[in-house]
C-alpha positions in Angstrom: -104.6 83.5 -12.4 -106.0 87.1 -13.6 -105.0 88.2 -10.1 -101.9 87.4 -10.2 -100.8 88.5 -13.7 -102.0 92.0 -11.7 -100.0 92.1 -9.4 -97.1 90.9 -11.1 -98.1 93.7 -13.4 -97.9 96.2 -10.8 -94.7 94.9 -9.2 -93.2 95.6 -12.6 -94.5 99.2 -12.8 -93.6 100.2 -9.2 -90.2 98.7 -9.7 -89.6 100.9 -13.1 -90.8 104.2 -11.6 -88.5 103.6 -8.1 -85.0 103.5 -10.2 -86.5 106.9 -12.1 -87.3 110.1 -11.5 -87.6 113.6 -12.9 -88.7 117.0 -12.5 -90.1 117.5 -16.3 -91.3 121.4 -15.6 -87.2 121.8 -15.2 -85.9 119.3 -17.5 -87.9 121.0 -19.9 -86.0 124.3 -19.9 -82.7 123.0 -20.6 -81.3 123.8 -23.7 -77.5 123.7 -23.5 -76.0 120.7 -21.7 -72.5 119.5 -20.9 -71.5 115.0 -20.1 -69.0 116.0 -17.4 -69.1 112.7 -15.5 -68.5 109.6 -17.9 -67.4 105.9 -17.2 -67.6 102.0 -17.8 -67.8 99.2 -14.9 -66.8 96.5 -17.4 -67.2 92.7 -16.6 -63.4 90.9 -17.4 -64.3 88.2 -19.5 -61.8 85.6 -17.4 -64.2 86.3 -14.5 -67.1 84.7 -15.8 -68.5 81.6 -14.5 -69.5 78.8 -17.0 -72.8 76.8 -16.7 -75.0 75.4 -19.5 -77.6 77.7 -18.1 -75.9 81.0 -18.8 -74.6 83.6 -15.9 -72.5 85.9 -14.9 -70.2 86.9 -12.2 -71.6 90.2 -11.5 -74.5 88.5 -10.3 -72.3 86.1 -7.8 -72.1 86.5 -3.9 -68.4 86.8 -4.9 -68.8 90.1 -6.8 -70.2 91.1 -3.7 -66.8 91.7 -1.7 -65.6 94.3 -4.0 -62.5 95.8 -5.5 -61.0 99.6 -5.6 -62.5 101.3 -8.8 -58.9 102.5 -10.6 -59.6 104.3 -13.4 -58.3 103.0 -17.0 -58.5 104.1 -20.2 -59.8 102.6 -23.5 -60.0 104.0 -27.3 -63.7 102.5 -27.6 -65.0 104.4 -24.0 -64.9 107.9 -26.2 -67.0 106.0 -28.9 -69.7 105.2 -25.8 -69.6 108.8 -24.9 -70.0 110.3 -28.2 -72.9 108.0 -29.3 -74.2 109.6 -25.8 -73.6 113.0 -27.1 -75.3 112.4 -30.2 -78.4 111.1 -28.7 -79.3 114.1 -26.1 -78.8 116.1 -29.5 -80.8 113.7 -31.4 -83.5 113.0 -29.1 -83.8 115.9 -26.8 -82.9 118.5 -29.4 -80.0 119.4 -26.6 -76.8 121.5 -27.3 -74.4 119.3 -25.7 -70.7 120.8 -24.9 -68.2 118.6 -25.9 -64.8 117.0 -24.6 -62.4 119.6 -25.9 -64.7 122.2 -23.9 -64.2 120.1 -20.7 -60.4 120.4 -21.3 -60.5 124.0 -22.3 -62.1 124.9 -18.9 -59.4 125.4 -16.0 -62.5 125.2 -13.3 -63.4 121.9 -15.0 -59.3 120.9 -14.9 -59.2 121.7 -11.5 -61.9 119.8 -10.3 -60.6 116.8 -12.2 -56.8 117.1 -10.5 -58.6 117.5 -7.5 -60.3 114.0 -7.9 -58.8 112.1 -10.4 -54.9 112.2 -10.1 -52.5 110.9 -7.0 -54.1 108.9 -4.3 -57.6 109.2 -3.8 -60.4 107.5 -1.9 -62.4 105.5 -4.5 -65.7 103.9 -4.4 -65.7 100.2 -4.3 -66.7 98.0 -7.5 -67.7 94.0 -7.9 -64.8 92.1 -8.0 -64.2 90.6 -11.7 -64.9 94.3 -13.4 -62.8 97.4 -14.0 -62.8 100.5 -14.5 -62.9 102.8 -17.5 -63.2 106.2 -17.8 -61.7 108.8 -20.6 -58.6 111.0 -20.2 -58.7 114.2 -18.6 -62.4 113.7 -17.8 -64.1 113.0 -14.2 -65.9 109.4 -13.7 -69.2 109.5 -12.4 -68.3 109.0 -9.0 -66.4 112.2 -8.8 -69.6 114.4 -10.3 -72.0 112.3 -8.0 -69.6 113.1 -4.6 -69.4 116.8 -5.5 -71.7 119.2 -3.1 -74.6 120.5 -5.1 -72.9 123.7 -4.4 -69.6 122.6 -6.5 -71.9 121.0 -9.2 -74.0 124.4 -9.8 -70.6 126.4 -9.8 -69.2 123.9 -12.1 -72.4 124.2 -14.2 -72.1 127.7 -14.3 -68.6 128.1 -15.3 -69.4 125.9 -18.4 -72.4 128.5 -19.2 -74.9 125.4 -19.6 -78.3 125.4 -18.2 -77.5 121.8 -16.6 -74.6 119.1 -16.2 -75.1 115.1 -17.0 -73.2 112.0 -15.9 -73.7 108.8 -17.6 -72.5 105.8 -15.4 -72.4 102.4 -18.0 -71.9 99.0 -16.1 -71.2 96.0 -18.8 -72.0 92.4 -18.2 -71.2 89.5 -20.0 -73.8 86.5 -20.5 -72.7 83.5 -21.3 -74.8 81.8 -23.8 -75.3 77.8 -24.0 -74.1 75.5 -26.3 -72.5 72.5 -27.1 -69.0 74.0 -26.7 -69.4 74.7 -23.3 -69.7 70.8 -22.3 -65.5 71.8 -23.7 -64.8 74.6 -21.9 -65.7 76.9 -25.1 -68.7 79.3 -25.8 -69.5 83.0 -26.7 -70.2 85.6 -24.4 -72.5 88.6 -25.3 -72.5 92.3 -23.8 -75.2 93.5 -22.3 -75.3 97.2 -21.1 -77.1 99.2 -18.2 -76.7 102.9 -17.9 -77.5 105.1 -15.3 -78.0 108.2 -16.3 -78.2 111.7 -13.7 -79.0 115.2 -15.1 -78.2 118.1 -12.4 -79.9 121.4 -12.6 -77.7 124.9 -13.0 -79.7 126.5 -10.3 -79.9 124.2 -7.5 -76.8 121.6 -8.2 -79.1 119.0 -7.6 -80.9 116.0 -9.7 -84.1 116.4 -11.6 -83.7 113.8 -13.5 -82.3 110.6 -12.3 -82.3 106.7 -14.3 -80.4 103.8 -12.8 -81.6 101.4 -14.4 -81.6 101.8 -17.8 -81.1 98.1 -19.3 -80.2 98.0 -23.0 -80.8 94.6 -24.9 -78.1 92.1 -25.6 -75.5 92.9 -28.0 -76.2 90.7 -31.2 -72.6 90.6 -31.4 -71.4 87.7 -29.8 -67.5 86.9 -29.1 -66.1 83.5 -28.8 -63.9 82.3 -25.5 -62.5 79.4 -24.4 -62.8 78.4 -20.7 -63.5 82.1 -20.0 -60.9 83.9 -21.6 -62.0 86.3 -24.7 -60.6 89.4 -26.0 -62.0 92.4 -24.1 -61.2 95.0 -26.7 -63.9 93.0 -29.0 -66.1 93.0 -25.8 -65.7 96.6 -25.2 -66.5 97.4 -29.2 -69.5 94.5 -29.2 -70.8 96.5 -26.0 -71.5 99.6 -27.9 -74.6 98.3 -29.6 -76.2 97.6 -26.3 -75.1 100.7 -25.0 -76.5 102.5 -27.4 -80.3 100.5 -27.0 -79.6 101.7 -22.9 -79.8 105.2 -23.9 -82.7 104.5 -26.0 -84.1 103.5 -23.0 -83.0 106.3 -20.8 -85.4 108.8 -23.6 -88.2 106.0 -23.4 -88.6 105.9 -19.9 -88.4 109.6 -19.5 -91.4 110.3 -21.9 -93.4 107.7 -20.5 -92.8 109.0 -16.7 
């Protein structure tokens, strides 16, 4: 039993370490950043499969089929973006440029127009999900697919030590209840953050965390036959998003 527990603990630690990589000496030199890419991939309520055990369509084989990531906007996404900026300021003591600074920067907006307007080759997202972004702001995919020299130039033009990307994913957990027997129930949002910091000196990632999982939100949104108010679900996701940001910082400190 003891050997089994030790093996399980080691497996968990290896898995956690493999999803995060930090060059701490370089990160410690950072004073000023800009979050230049932000997105939320939201699981849609009418795509969630109901069961007494609770499940999520993002976990199903069907989700692997994928569909083009077409950007959409929603006011609540701005709340998640602002919450991240506040977390970086408070926990890391960084100066953080805001969206208005990005909108006023000609170089950033030129990249935005080339990446986010017109017909573009887009990443695929799981079937039954929707991509949300902010107006006049790049999504995570657009920044991550820039060449290192392009990210380096962007950081220099913004006059920051590093640029940051956050890509969030929300899944809806269907909680078991007697209402499930007649097609009703409640959804609980849970957010995972993928977080990247790119150096202004190299354009390469000096901090990446691809599995910062927040706790399930304490706010549960009712549904009937898998149909629920999407706006309420996105707003309810903010609590879990904040916890995933806390996990990003905690995992960095423990690395």
